[in-house]
N, C-alpha and C positions, 0 to 999 in steps of 0.2 A: 298369825297363829297365837292362840291364847297360851299363857303359862299355866301349868297345872294348878297353881294356887288361885289364879283367876277363874278357871273352870270350876274349881271346888267352891269358890265364893259365890259364883252365879248359881250353882246348883243349890246351895243352901238358901239363897234369896228366893228362888223359885219354889222350893219346898215350903218355906215359911209363908209365902203368899198363898200357896195352896191350903196349908193348914189353917190359915186365918181368913180364907175367902176374900183375899184382897187383890186389887188390881195394882200393877206396877208398870213402869215405863218399859218399852222394848229394850232389850239388851243392845240391839244394833243401833239404837238412837244415839248412844254416846261412845260405843266401841265398835270398830270394824269387826264384823262377825261373818265368817265363812260357814258353809255347810259343815265342813270338817270340825270347826270350832263348836258348832251346835251339837255334834255327836260326842265331842269330848265332854261337854257339859252333861249330856244324856248319860254317858258312861259313869260320871261321878254320881248322878242321881240314882241309877240302878244299884250301884255299890252301896250308897247310903241307905236306900230303902230295903235292900236285902239285909244289911247289918241290923236294921231296926226290926226285922222279923217278917217282912213281906216276902212272898215267893213269886218270882216271875213264872207265868204259866203259858205265855205266848207273846205274840206281837200284833200290833195294829198297824196297818198300812194306811197312810193318809195321802190325800191329794192324788189319788189314782184316777179321779174323774176329770178327764181333759176338758170337758165342757165348762167346768167351773174355775179353771186356772186363771182366766182373766179377772175373776172377781176378787182375787186375793193377792196380797203383796203390796206394800205401801209404795216403795220406789220402783220395784220391778215385779212383774207378774210371776206367779208360780209357774215353773216349767218342768216339774217332775215330781214323782212321789217321794214321800219320806216314811220313816217307820219309828215306832217306839215300843217299849215293853208294855205288857199287860200283867196284872198281878192277881193273886188269889182273892184279894179283897176288892177288886174292881170288876170281876167277871162273875155273872150268875146266870142261872137258867130259870125260865118261866114254867108255870104249870098251865097246860092246855093252851099255850101260845098267848096267854094273857098275863099282864103284870102291872104292878104299881111301883112307881119310882119316886122317891123323895128328891126334891131339888134343894134341900137344905145344904148349904155349903157350896153349891155350884155357882160359878161365876160366869155370867153371860152364856147360859147353857143353850145348846142347839142339839137337834136330833138328826141322826143319819141312818137311813135304812141300808143294811149291808148284807153281803153273803159271807158266811163264816165257815171255815174249814177246821177239822181236827186231823192232825197228821198221825198215821199209823206207823210210819217209819221215816227215818231221816233220808232226804234226797241225796243221791250221789253227787259228787262235786260237779260233774259236767252234765247234769240232768237236763233233759229236753222237756218240752211242754207235756208230752205223753208220760215221761218219767214222773213229773210232778203230780199228774193226775193219779198215777199208781200209788203215790205216797199218802193219798187222802183216805182217811177212814170214813168220815161222814161230812156232810155239809148241812148247814142250817141257815135260817134267816135270823138276823139279829138287829137290834137297835143299839147304836152307839150313842151315848150322851157325851158330847164334847163340850169343854168349856175353855175359856181363854182369859188369861190374866192381863192381857194387854188391852187398854181402853179402845172401845169401838171395834174390836176385832181388826185392828190395824197392826201389821207386823210384816217382817220379811221371812222368807223360808227358813233361814237359820234360827230365827227366834222360835218358830214353831217346832223345829227339831228339839231345841233345848227344853221347851216348855211341855214335855211329856207327849209331844205330838198332839197336844190338846185332848188326849184321852182322859175321860172322866170315869165312865163305866160302860160295860157292855152287857146287854140283856139278851140272852140267846133263846130262841124258840126250839121247837122239837127237832132233834137231829134226824137226818135222813141218811141211812147207811147206803153206801154206794156199791152197786153191782159192778161186775167187770165190764159189762156193756156200757153202763153209764160212764165209767172212767174213760173208756175209749172215745167217747163222744162228748166229754164234759166241756171242752172249750167251745164247741159249736152250740151246745145246749145253753150255756151261760151267756154266750154272745147274743143269742136270740131272745133271751129272757127279758121281761119287763116287769116293773113294779109300779103300782099306784099308791100314793101317799095321801091320806085324808086326815082331817082333824075335826074335833068337836069341842065346843064349850058348853054343850047342853045335850039335847037329844039327837039332833041331826048332824050328820057328818058332811063336810064339804071337801071336795077333791082339791088338794093343794098343789100336787106336783106329780110328775111321772118320771121314771128313770129307766135306763136300759143297761143290760150287762155289757154291751159294746162300748159304753162310755168309760168303763173301768179298764183302761189300758188294753182295750179290745175284748177282754173278759176278766172276771175275777181270777181265773186260773193263770192268765198272763200276769196279773198282779203278783200272784204267789211266786211265779218264776222270776219276776223282776226283783222281788225281795231276796230270793236265794242268790241271785247274781250279785246284788248289792252287798250282801253279807260276806261274799268271798273277797271283797275289797276292804273289809273292816275287821282285821284280825283281833281287834280289841274286844269284839263281841263273839259270843258263841254262835256257831252255825245252827240252822234249824234242826230240831230233834223230834223224835217220836213223842207223841203225847201233847205237842204244842197246839194251842188254839190260835188261829190266824183270822183276824178280821180284815177283809180285803179292800175296804174303802166304800164310800157312799155312792149309791146308785143315782141319787139326786143331789141337789145342793143341800147344805146344812141349814136348818131352819130354827129360829128362836122358839123356845118353848117356855111355858109358865105353868104354875100350879093351877089346877082346875081344868086343864086341857086333857083330852084323850086323843091319841094318834093311832091310826090303823093303816095296815098295808094289805094289798092283795097282789099275787103274782100271776103272770101268764107265761107260758113257754117253758116252765120248769116246775117239777113236782115238789113244790114247797108251799106249806100253808102260810097265810099272812099272820100278822101279829097285831095285838092291841095293847097299848101301853098308856096308862093313866098317870099323870103327874100330880103330886101333892106337895 
């Protein structure tokens, strides 16, 4: 278990690395680090960022895609999801599902296509999957830009928790308001949904990957319920609240991006438009 002074020191180191676009060694390389330790560091970070004027507006859930767990973790593979805060200066909306994103300051950036929810009310303590669906105001497609301060994306799960969950920014497409009928069937709809991810460095797009809602803890709605259950065990953090924006995790693996590329998505099985995002 980390002492509070240690957690605070690591929080400042991670914030400094982020501010200066620097890579640093994994915390776990020299210090035994549990998942709980990672969240202690994350709590210090949210307190510091809030004191500096940033406003938490939601959460990102990471490593919800079981298909990619074996690809991450230096000593041990990832075996479960993590979460981190998102802020008013890291989340934005596109016009007409098209956007441009600067990579200035991003460290080893990668792109993730995700399903995003906005909550219209807080879930009750013992919420079921149907209860969670009833809490959602809208859903949208989003691209999360993740970046990693640890060389070559080599880390342990606790390092990822501490390092902002690798959240860099979230670009959200057109919100789709949910009807009562959609809420009742949301888990099944999203389980069956799929996305194609393509990219271009010129005029022609090349299919790069495909992903499925079922990869994300069975569905993005299941990922939201998992977050709610996790927060009940973490009294140092606020529970989910009305108005929060929740990014539920990547439908594909996370892929490296660079300036000059344009990435595009298309969905099937769910009434969401794709997005196009160009990097500069």
